[in-house]
N, C-alpha and C positions, 0 to 999 in steps of 0.2 A: 135459210137454216143451214148451219154447218153440221151435217150429220156425222156421227161417229162411224168410221168405216173399219178401223183396225186398232187394236191395242196390243203392243208387244212388250212383254217384260224381258229385260236383259240383265242377267246376273253378271257382275264384274268382280274382279279381285285384284289387289295391288299391294305392294309393300309400302308402309307408311313411316317415313322418317320421324314424324311427330310421335310415333308410338314404338320407337326402337326397332323400326323396320318390320314390325309385326304385319302379317298378311291380314288385310281387312277386306271385307266383302259387303256388298250391298246390291240391291236390285233397282236398276233404272227402268222407267216406263216411258215408252214412246206411243203417243196417241196420234193417229192420223185421221183427218176428216175427209169426206167425199170430195170436198172442194180444195183439198191439198194443204190445209193448215196442219201444222205439226206442233204438238205440245209435249213437254218433258216433265217427268216427275220422278220421285224416288221413294223406295220402301227400304228403310234401314234395318234389314233382316239380320245381317252380320254373320250368322253361322251358315255353313253350306246347306244343311238340311232345311233350314228356315228359308233360305233363298229359293230352293227348289219348291218348297211348299207354297210360298208366296206366288211364284210364277204359275203354279197350277191353279191356284184360286183365281188369279187374274184371267187366264186364258179359258178355263173351263167354267168359271163361275161368273165373274163380273162382266166380261166381254159379251156373252150372250144376253145379259140383262139390259145393257145400255146400247148395244149396237143399233145404229139407225136413229138414235135419239139426238137431240140438239146438244152439241158439245158445249155451247155457251151457256146453257141452263144448268149451271153447276149445282144449284140447290136441289133441283129435281133429280139429277143424276146421283148426287150424294145420298139423298133419301132412298132412292130406289135400290142402290147397291147395299146400303145398310140394312134395308128390309130383307134383302135376299140372304144375307149372312147371319140373320138373327139367331139361328140355332147354334152356330159355332163361333159367333162374333162376340161383340162387347169386350174387345181386348184381344191381344195376341196376334197370331198370324193374319187373321181377317182384317184387323185394324191396320196392320202394315200394308196389306194389299190395297185396301181402300185409300190409304194415304197417297200412294204413288199415282193412282188413277185420278184422284181428285186434284192433286197438284198439277198434273198435266192438263186437265180440263180448264183449270183457272188460267194456265199459261195460254191456252187457245182462246179463252174468253177475252183476255187482255189484248191478244194479237188481233182478234176480230174487231175489237172496239178501237184499236190503235192507242191503247192507254197502258201505262205501267200498272203493275198489280196493285201498288199502294193506292192509286187513284180508284181502282175498282173496289177497294176496301174502305173507302170513305175519305181518302186523302191523307197527306202527311200530318202527323202529330209532332214530328221532330224534323228540323232541317238537317240535323246530323246527330250521330250517337258516338259516345266515347268508344274508341277502338281498344279491344281487350285481346291480349296475347294469351290464348287458352292452350296450355301445354301440360304434358306429363313430366313430373319430376323423376328423371330416370338416369341421371349421370352419376358417376362414382364419386362419393364424398360430398360433404356439405359445401365446401368451397366451390367446387365445380357447378353444383346446382345453383348456388347463389349467383355466380358469375354469369350463368346462362340467362337467368331472369333479368339481371342488370342489363345484359345485352339487348333484351327486348325493349326496354325503355330507351336505351341509347339509339335503337332503330326507329323510334318514334311512337311506340305504343304508350298509352296513358293509363293502362290498367293491366293486371295479369290475373289469370285464374289457374291454379296449380293443382293438378291431379296427383294424389298420393298412391303408393303401393301399386305402381304400374310395372309392366315388363321393362327390364333394363338392369342397370348396375347399382342403382340407388337403394339405400336402406330406409329412405323416407317412407313412412307408413308402416314401418315394422315395430316402432317403439314410441310411445307418447313423448318421452323426454327428448328423443332425437327429433321428433316432429316439431316440438315447441322451440327447440334450439335453432332449427332451420328458419322458422318464421322470425325469431329474434334477430338472427344474423341478417336475414333478408331486409328487415325493417331498418336495421343499422346501415346497410349498404344503400338502400333506396332513399332514405330520408323520410320525413314526416308526411309528405303529401301524396306519395304514390299509393294507388289503390291495390291492395292484396286481397284476393278472394281464395278461399281454401276449399278444395273439393276432396273430402276424405275418401269417398268412393267405395266401390264394390270389393276392392282387395283387402279392406280393413274389417276386422271383426271385433268391435268393442262392445262392452256392456254399457249400460246407461251411465253409471257413475264415472266411468272413464271418459265417455263422451262429454259429460258435463265439465269434468276437470280440465280437459284439453280445451274446450270452448272458452272457459274463463281465463286460462293461462294464455291462450292465443289472443284473446280479447284485449289483453294488456298491450298488445302491439298493433291494435286498431285494424284488425282484419275487417273487410267489408261485409263478408258473409261466410257461413260455415255450412258446407254442403254435404248432405247424406252421410253423417257420421254413424248412423244406425240403418238397419235394413228398412227399406221404404215403407213397409207395412207394419212396422213396430209403432202402432198408434200410441200406446201407453208410454213407451220410451220417449217418443217425440214430445208428448205433452209434458212429461217430467223435465225434459231438456229445456223446453221453451220456458217453463216456470223457474228455471234455475240459472239462466244466463241472460245477459243483455245483448249478446251477439245475435245478429240476424241469422235465422235458420233458412237454408235453401234445400229444396227437394223437388221431385216431380219428373225427372227425366225418364224414369222407368214406368210412368203411367201411360195408359193407352187411350182413355176416353174422357169426354166431358163429364160423364157421371162419376168417374174416379176422382177427378179434381174437385167436383162439387162436394163429394163426401169429405174430402180432406178439409175444404174450406168451411163447410157448414158444421161438421161434427168434431173433427180432430182439432182444428184451429191452432196448429202449432208451427205452421210454415209461413215465412214472410216473403220468400222469393220462390216462384215456381218455374222450374225448367220445363220447357215444352218443345218438343221436336215435331215439326210438321210432317216429317217422313215417318212418323210413328203414331201420331195422335189423330189419325183419320184426316190428314191433309190440311190444306189451307182452311177449309170449312171447319174442321175440328179445332184447329188452333184458334180461329176467330171466336168460336164459342167459349173456349177456355179463357180467352182474353176478356170476353164480356163478363165472365165470372170474376176475374181479377178486378175489373172495374167496380163491380158490385160490392166486393169484399175488401177493397182497398189494398190489393196485393201487387207486388212487382212481378212482371213476367220476364223471363230470360229465354230467348230462342236458342235452342240447341242447334248448332250448325257444324258439327264435327264429323262430317262425312264428305260428300262431293260438292262441287260448285252449284249443282242444281238445288240441293237443300240450302246451301249458303244463300243463294239468290232468294229463294222463298222466305227464308228466315229474316233476311235483311228487309225485304218489303214489309213483312208482317211486323217487324220491330219498329220500323219508321212510321207505320200506320197505327201503332198502339200507344195510348197515353200512359201505359204501365211499364214500358221498357226504359232501361237506364243506360245500357251499353250494348255493344255487339262483339261477339267472339270471332276471332280468326285463328286458324292454325298458323303458327309463326314460321314453320319450316316448309320448304317446297315439297309438293307431292303431286303426282300426275293428275289426280282427280280435281285438283284446284287449279293447277298451272297449265295443264294441257287440254283438259276436257272441254273447256270453253275457249272461244276465240280471244276474249279479253278477260284476264283474271280479275276477279272481284277482290279489291284490296283497299286498305285505308289510305287516306291522304293526311299527312301531318298529324296522325293519331286520331283521326275521326273517320267514321263510316258515313258516306254520303249516299243519297238516293241514286239508283241506276236510272237511266233515261229511256231505255228501250221499252217497247210494248211487252205485255205479259211479264214473264220473269226477267226480261231484259238481258238475256244471255243467248249466245249462239253456240249450241252444242256441236262439237266436232265428232261426227258419227264415226269417222275413221279411228279415232282414239277409243271410242266406246267399243267398237268391234275388236280392237287390238287387245284390250284388257278383259274381254268377256271370258267368263268361266267356261272351261271345256265341257 
């Protein structure tokens, strides 16, 4: 048995060129067993106070619950931790904390078995996935924003996902006419075959009628999906949107639990593509449970991987092992947590995402880099 000996949460911060050099934060989790195995996970807490809270829950709550238990029995550990946080769990900070520990335990389980994570999850459902450049539209002027996306395709990507109303110099996301004009110009520049996904996102505040109008206007330029044009819990708005457009609707990145996704699939029935982040949705175990719901309800799953290489690795294995995934997102600009945090960067080849070969998450985390960017 590989007994859990220590769990260390490490909050980090770094400037992200993918987000106009905004300081981003997250919490990495290092689990060590009595026989020396090490696993890594991540809790995408983002805000300083959330990072501190997550670290407290891990060290004062989760570690005492599972210390000494078999690190390779991921199902038992997940259930035990989840039972412990029941009073303040079922979403929020507790789900973030659980995510990082569970991810690290799966990493250890794969290393102990000498198998990549996707084999532990039932094997590959895809030999490769379409590589998507997931970026924020934040340059000054429509022409510069179009040119940037064209550059992604010239660099080998086969798909793009574009976040509106982000930090930067762009006015994309500030006005529906401007937004539609950008998509029109981008389609003209890219041609008919390029896949364009639109992420309206948290910075935009539209009513339902505006969201419907923009969906249908953008739909004329064959966007692949239309993500979170309304607040995620606006059930009535999403139902009306779904009934009023033929464009695929995406949502889910801000959900925390299997129960939350089940509610959306069984009762709201307005979303076609579910964004799921294993560093948020209670880890590898939580993601797998949501993926099973997607299979049951005929939904597409899209792994959120917009943080460090640790979550990227987890998301890549999960996507390749899921029959419901279509593509895989990468940050198109260099950033320390993707390029330096691991010994070998996870990156596409010729516009495709391929399976990693190493055991567990298949990455070698550079702990010197982790310590260098740790929050004070």
